[in-house]
N, C-alpha and C positions, 0 to 999 in steps of 0.2 A: 884454711886459705886466708892470707892477710893482705890488706890493702893499706897503702900509705899515700896520702895526698898532701902536697906542700902548697900552702896558700900564701902567695907573695903578691901584695898589691901596694903600690906607692902612690902618693898624691901627685908626684911628678909625672908618672905615666898617664894618670887620668887627665891631668892638665894638658899634656901634649896631645892626647887623643881628642879632647874637646877642641883644642886649637885647630886640629886638622879638620874637624867636622864643621865648625861654625865660621871660622875666619880664614880657612885655608884658601878658598877660591878668591876671597877679597884681597888677601895679601899678594896673590899672583899678579894683580893688576895695579898694585901700589908701588911706586918707586921708593928708593931709599932716601931720597931727599925731596922734601915738599916743594922747594923752589924749582927743581927740575920738572916736577909734575906741572906746575903752573905754566912755565914757559912751553912745555911740550903740548899741553892742551891748547894754549893760545895759538901756537903754530898750526896745530891740526885744524882748529876752527878757521884760521885765515886761509890755509890751503884748500880746505873743503869749500869755503865761500868762493874762492877763485875758480875751482874746478867744477863745482856742481851748480853754481849760480851765475857768476859772471860769464864763464865759458859758454854754457848752454844758451845764455841770453844772446851773446854775440853770434853764435852759430845759427840760432833760430832766426835772428834778425837778417843775417846774410842770406839764409835759405829763403826766407819769406820774400825778400826783395828780388832775388835772382831767379827763383823758381816759381813763385806764386803767379806772376804775370803770365809766364809761359804755360803753366798748368791751366789757368783760367781761360786763356786764349784757346788752348786745345779743347777744353770742355765745351766752350761756347761754339767752337767750330763744329764739334761733333753734334751738338744740339741743333745748330742751324742746318747741318746736313740731314739729320733726321726729319727736321721740319720741312725742308725743301722736297725731300722724297715723298713725304705724306701729301704735301700740296700738289706735287706733280702727279701723284696717284689719283687725286680728285679731278685734276685736269684731264688725265687719261680716261677716267670714267665718263666725264662729260663728252669727250670726243668719241669714245666707244658708243655712247648712247646715240650721238648724231649718226655715226656710221651704221649702227644697227637699224636706225630709223630709215635711212636711205635704202637699205637692203629690203626692209619691209615694204617701202613705197614701190620699188621696182617690182617686187614679187606680186604685189596686189594689183598694180595698174599696167604692167607690161607683160609679165611672164606667166600670170596665172591662167589665162586662156586667150585664144586668138582674138576674141571679140574686143577685149581691153586693149590689146596691142593695136588693133585696127583703129580703135577710137583715137588714140594719141597720134597715130601716123597719118590720119585722114580727117583732120578737123577742117571742114569746109563751110561751116555755117556759124552765124553769130551765137546761136544757142549752144552749139558744141564748144565754142570758145569760152562762153560764160561758164559752162559746166566745168571745163578744165581749170579756169581760174578759181572757181569755188573749191575744187579739190586741193589745189595748191595752197589756197588760203587756210584751209582746214589743217593741213600738215604744218603750217607756219605758226601755229598757236603758241609755241614756247618762246617766241621772241625772234627766232630765226626766220629767214625768208627762203622759200623753195622756188626754184626756177628751172625750166626745162628749155634747153637750146636744141632745136631740131633743124635739120637741113631742109631747105625749101625744095619740094618736089615739083613745083610749078603748077599745082592744082589748087592753090589758095586764091580765090577770086577777090581778095581784099588785102589791104596793107594793114596788118595787125597792129604794128607799132603806132600807126597814125590814128587808128580808131580807139585804142585803149591807152590810158596813161600808165596802167600797170604793165610790168614786163615779166609776168609770171611765165608766159609761153612765148618764146622768141624763136623766129625762123631766121636762119642764116642763109643768105643767097649763096648760090654755088660759086659765084665769082668773088665772094667776100672771104678774105683770109681768116682762119680761126685765130682767136686771141692766144696770147702766149700761154696763159694758164690752161686753155683747152688742149693745146698741143702737148703740154706736160702731162695732163690728165690722160690723154690718149695713150701715152707711153706706158701708163700703169696697167693697161689691159683690163680695165674695169675694177681695179682694186681700190681706187680712190686716193686722193691726195689732199693735203691741207696747204692752202696758198693764200698769199696776200694779194687780193684782186682789186683793181681800180675799176669802178663801174663807169657807165657812160655819163652818169651825173657828176662824175669827178670825185665821188666819195670812195675812200679806200676801206675795204672790209676784209675780215678773215673768212675765207670760203672753203668749204669742203666739197669737192667735185669728184664725180666718177662718171665713166663712160657708160652709155646705154648701147648695148649690143643687140643685134638681131637675134631673137631666140632660136631662129632656124639656121642662121649662119653666124656663128660667134666671131668670125673674123670680119664681119661687116659692122661698121660704126654707123648708128642712125641718129645719135645725139648725145647730149650731156645733161646730167642732173647736178645742179649747183645749189648748195645750201649756204647762203651768205649770212652775215651778221652773227657768226658763231661767237664773236667776242662778247656778245651779250651773256652767253653762258659761262665763258671762261673768266670774264671779269669778276663774276660772283665768287668763283673759286679763288682768285688771286687776292681779292680784298678781304676774304674771310680770315686771313692770317694777320695777327697783330704783330707788326714789326716795329723796331725802334724808330725814332724820328730821323728824317732825311734818308731813309732807306728806300730802295727800289726793288721791284719784282719785274723780270723780263722773260718773255717767251719768244724763242727763236725757232725757225724751221731749219730743215736740212740744207738750205741755201744761205744760211746765216742771215736771213732777213728777220727783223724784229716784228713778230706778229702782234705782240701786245705788251704793254708795260703798265705798271701801277706804282705810284710813288712819286717822289720829287727829284731824285737824282737821275742824270742821263748816263747812258752807257753804250759803249761799242764792244762788240765781241772780241775785238783785238786787244782789249785790256787783259784778257786771260792769256797766260803763256801758252805757246803752241802745244806743249806736251800735255797740258791739262785739258785742252779742247778735245783730245782724242780719248779721254777717260769717260766712263759712264757716269761717275759721280765723284764728289770730293769737295774740299774747301781749300781756300788759298788766301793768305794775307799779303796784300800788295805793299810796296814801299810808300804809296800815297795814303797809308793807314785806312785801307778798306778791307772788309772781309767779304770774299766771294764764296758762296755756297751754290753748287750747281748739280743738276741731275739730268740725265739723258734718257728719253723714252724711245725704244726701238720700234714700237708699234706704229707711231705716227711721226717718228724722226723729229721730235721736238726736244728743245733744251730749255729748262727752267733755271733761271739764275737769280739769286739774291745778292744785292749789293748793299752792304751795311757799313756806315762809317764806324771806325774803331772807337772814336770818342764816345759814341752813343752807348756802347756796351762796356767800355773800359774806363769811362771818365771818372767814375766814383772809386775806381780801384786805388789810384794814387792817394787820394785823400784818406781812404780807409787805411792804407798802409801807414801813412803818417800818423793817424790817430793811434794805431796799434803801437807804434814805436814810442810815442809820447807816454802811453799807458805803461809800456814796459820800463821806460826810464823812471817813471814815478814809483813803480813797483820795486825797481832795483834800489832806489834810495831808501824806501821803507825797509827792505831786507837788510841793507847796510846798517841802518839805525838799530834794527833788531839784533844784529850780530854784536854791535857795540854794547848793547844792553846785556847780551849773553855773556860777553867777556867780563863785564864789570860786576854783574849781580849773581852769576852762577859759577863761573870758573874760579873766581877768587875765593868765595866761601867753600867751594869744593876742595881747594888746595888746603885751606885751614882745617877742614875736617880730616883730610888725609894726614895732616900733621898730628892731630889728636889720636888718630888710629895707630899711627906709627909709635907714638910714645906709650900707648896703653899696652900692658902685658897681662895675660890671663892669670887669674888667681890672685892678683894684687890690686887692691883698691886704688883708684886714681881720681884726684881732685881736679876737675876741669875749671874750677872757679865759677865765675859768672860772666862769661864773655858776652859782649854786646850783641853778637849775632844771635844768641839764643833768645833774645827778646823779639825777634822777627816772628810775624804771624803767618808767613808763607810756608811753602813746603820745606825750605831749608831750616826754618825755626823748628818745625816739627821733626826734621831729620836729626838736628842736634839733640833735642830732648829724647828722641827714640834711641839714639846712640848711647847716651848716658844710661838709660834704662836697660839697654841691651847688655852693657858691660856688667851691671849689677846682676842681671839674670844669668849671665855666663858664669860669674863667680859662684852663684847659688847652684847652677847645674853641675859644676865641678864637684861640689860637696855631695849632691844627690847621686851623681854618677859613681862617686867613690863608694857610697853605701850600696848602690846597685851591684857593683862588681863583687863586693863581698858576698851579697846574697846569692849572686849567680854561682860563685865558687862553692858556696854551701849547698846549693841545689844540685850541682854536679856531684858533690860528695854523697848526698842522699841518694842520687840515682845509682851511683856505684854500689852503695850498700844494698839498694833494692834488688840489684842484679844477683846478689849473693843468694837470696832466698830460693828462686827456682833452681839455681845450680845445686844448692845443697839438697833440695827435694829430689832432683834427678839422681844424685849420688846415693841418697838414702833408699829410694825405690830400687836402685840397682843392687844395693847390698841385700835388701829383702828378697829380690828375685834369686840371687845366687844362694842365699840361705835356704830358700824353699827348694831349690834344685838339689842342694846338698842333703836336705832332709828327706828327699824322695817325694815331695809334694809338688808334682809337676803342674797340677791344675792351678794351684795357688800361684806358682811361679808364672804361668801363662797369663793369669789375670793381672798380676803385678806388671808384667811386661806390657800388656795392652793398656793398662792405666798410665804407665809412663809414656807410652806413645801418644795417648790422648792428650796428656798435658803438654808434651813437646810440640805436637802439631798445633794444638790450640793456642799456645803462646807464640810460636813461630818467630821468636826473637823480635816481637813487636811489629812484624809485617802484617799488612791487612790483605794482601793478595798472595796466594800460593798456587802452585800447579794443581791441576785437577787430580793428578795421580796421588798427591799427598792428601788432598781432601777425601778421596775414596779410601785411602789407607786409614784415615782418621775414622771414617764411618765403619770400616771393617773391624777396627779395634773395638769400637763401641758395641757393634752387634755381637762380637764374640763374648764380651762381658755380659751382655743381656742373655745370650743363649746359655752361659754358665749359670746365670741366676734363675732362668726359667727353662730348664732342660726339657727338651721334647715338646714344648708348647707350640712352636712354629718353625717353619722352614724359610730360608732366604734364597732368592734366585737373582742372579746378576746377568744383565744384558748391557754390556758396555762396549762402545766403539773405542778401541784402544788408540786410534789415531788422534782422538780428542784430548788424551790425557796430558799432552804437552802444553796445552793452553792454560791460562790462569783464570782464577775466579776468587771471589771473597771467601775467606776461610770460615769454617764452622757454619756452613750454609745448609748442607744436606743433613747433618746429624740431628738438628731439631725436628725435621720432618720425619726421620726414622724413629726418633723417640716418641713422637705423637702417635705414629702408626702402631708402635708396639704397645704403649701403655693405654691407648684409647681404642685399640682395635683388636689385637690378636694375642695379647699376653695370656688370656685365660681360655684359649680355644682347644686346649688338650691335644695338641698335635695337628689340628686341622687348620691352624693359622698359616697363611702364606704371605710373604713379603717380597715384593719385586723392586729392585733398584735398576733403572734403565738410564742409559746415557746415549743420545743419538744426535746426529746433525740434521738440521732442517734448513737448507739453503745456507744463509750466512749467520745462522743462530745455532746455539747449543740448547737442547731441551733435556732437562733432568727430571725424571719421573720417579716418584716414590708411591708405590701402589700396594694396597692391602685388601684382604677379603673379609674384613671385620663385619660382624653381624649386628653390631649396635647401631640403631638408626642415627643418622647425622642430620642436624639442622644446617643445610648448606648455606642458606641466606645469612644466618647468624655468623657462620664461619667466615664468609666473605666480608661481612661488616667488621669482624675482628682484624682481618688482614688489611683492610683499607683504613683502619684507625677510627672508625665510627664508634666502636666499643673498645674502651681502653682499660677495663678492669680485669681482663684476663687475656690469655693468648699472647703474652709478651714475646715468647720465642719466635713464633711464626711472623708476627708483625715486625719484629726486629730484622728477620731475614728479608722480608719484602722491602722495608725501608732502606736497608743497606744496599740491596741490588739497585734500587732506583737512584740512590745517591751516586753510585758508581757509573751507571749506564744511562740513566734517564727514565722518564715516566713510561716509555714504550716497553719496558722490561719489568720483571718482577715475579711474584708468586701468585698462583691461581689454583683453585680446587674445583673438582667436578666428581659427581657420583660415578661409581663403577658398576657396570652391568653385572648382575648376580650378587650384588652386595659389596660393601666396602667403599673406599675413597681413593681418589688419585690426586696427588699433589704434583704440580708441574712448575718447575723453575725455568724461565727463559732468559738467557743472557746472549749477548753478541759474541762472535768469535773474534778474539783479540790475539795478536801474536805475542810471543813471550816478551 
């Protein structure tokens, strides 16, 4: 068999290849004329400056002026709305406390037992009157004043209002008309109401009043319980909120009367639009530059309103926007100066460098002279120097690559020659096999055939992974050779799951284990030696077992140390099998040994099931 290889390498092909590798990508972005490059880059810089700097600045400025005020007003309105809701909740808690306290008062002194009820409805002595005033004073300890208005039943022998300056217990003559607030309270059927009441002293106060009904006849009215000066509690709730200057806080009842106010600004409920007065809460900006935040409480039918001048919360917004625009203008001027610097000190030197790149040709020395730009100490000066050095290295690499190509072709030739040897060996063994058959020596022919099979499967055309069926055929050929060498010394038993033979495994993996079992276990047992080769599937793994019944004692610990590599002066074959399996599949797989019951040793190879 003859081989002929033609080795043709030229310096031009090497130069072209180096050109594609080193400067191919660079030449794709370099134009044919350096002047065009300069203008093109200048235009790109100018367009980019307009699109990405001036344009965004103008857009951001317009958005900041047109949208920022509206956004801030909306956020301030939401914040004030949450504040007025929380403030109204504290007011509601105070009113609820007053209401609950009146319920406790009536339960303790009117409805708990008939004796208490009789005490309040039949006060006929000065001592009883003094006791009643003491009780009312005790309940008035939080700053409010408790008063009871009772109908005169004609059995009081004195004029109470003339004897006492206090008006804690007041009797109304049957001919005297009830005050307006009493009539309104009567309509509540004992539920209680919050009213602005003008006392006989002329003082106007916020009063919570509720009817006192006969515990035996709930449709019979016997008097009123009035808690005045409730504004003492409510004022604490209103002034606890820190509002801007010239702002006001107002509390209205369900009749649109102002119960209480805190702050400097005046307000009428009519300042709110009619549709907003019907809402439970919200905020509103008036044309007179005021922010109104309001909340309505359905428990006591009260409305809490904040009135805040817009200048007090937005006064600094305009000056802040002007400051931002001045800063943006200064920044824009600085960016413009930077662009001019970029055009003068970067684009121009880059165009010159492109010119040098265009003139330079691979494989030919080029004299750049001593341009003035090369004396620069910045990045472009370094770039010029690096470019000149790069051209020199490229010329050198062409020569080196030329020599490497020659060596590569020579290596390919040597590889082809090396492939002749196994092919020649196969042909020679085949000739010996047929010669042995022709001579009538079938045993020698069979051994030559098995040897040829061992070599063919062992080499496997350079492949490291082969089907399990070929690996088993390799082992069978080896066992047949050994049984010819040691006739009658041992028997071999096979237990193979044929479904697993289609999967692949590293080649020459089982044969070293079989070789160890024969030479170190059963070769001299005179027919009593047994060898088992098993192949079975365990879940997603393939377990390959080589088992013998050898009688020679085995140091299992030493054997395991050889497999793991702790002892490297012997056992190269099994250590090689273990390492190759772990290199293919990982540390979870490999070779292990264990003693066999009744004598002998079991070697187990575990590999994962991989498709072809």
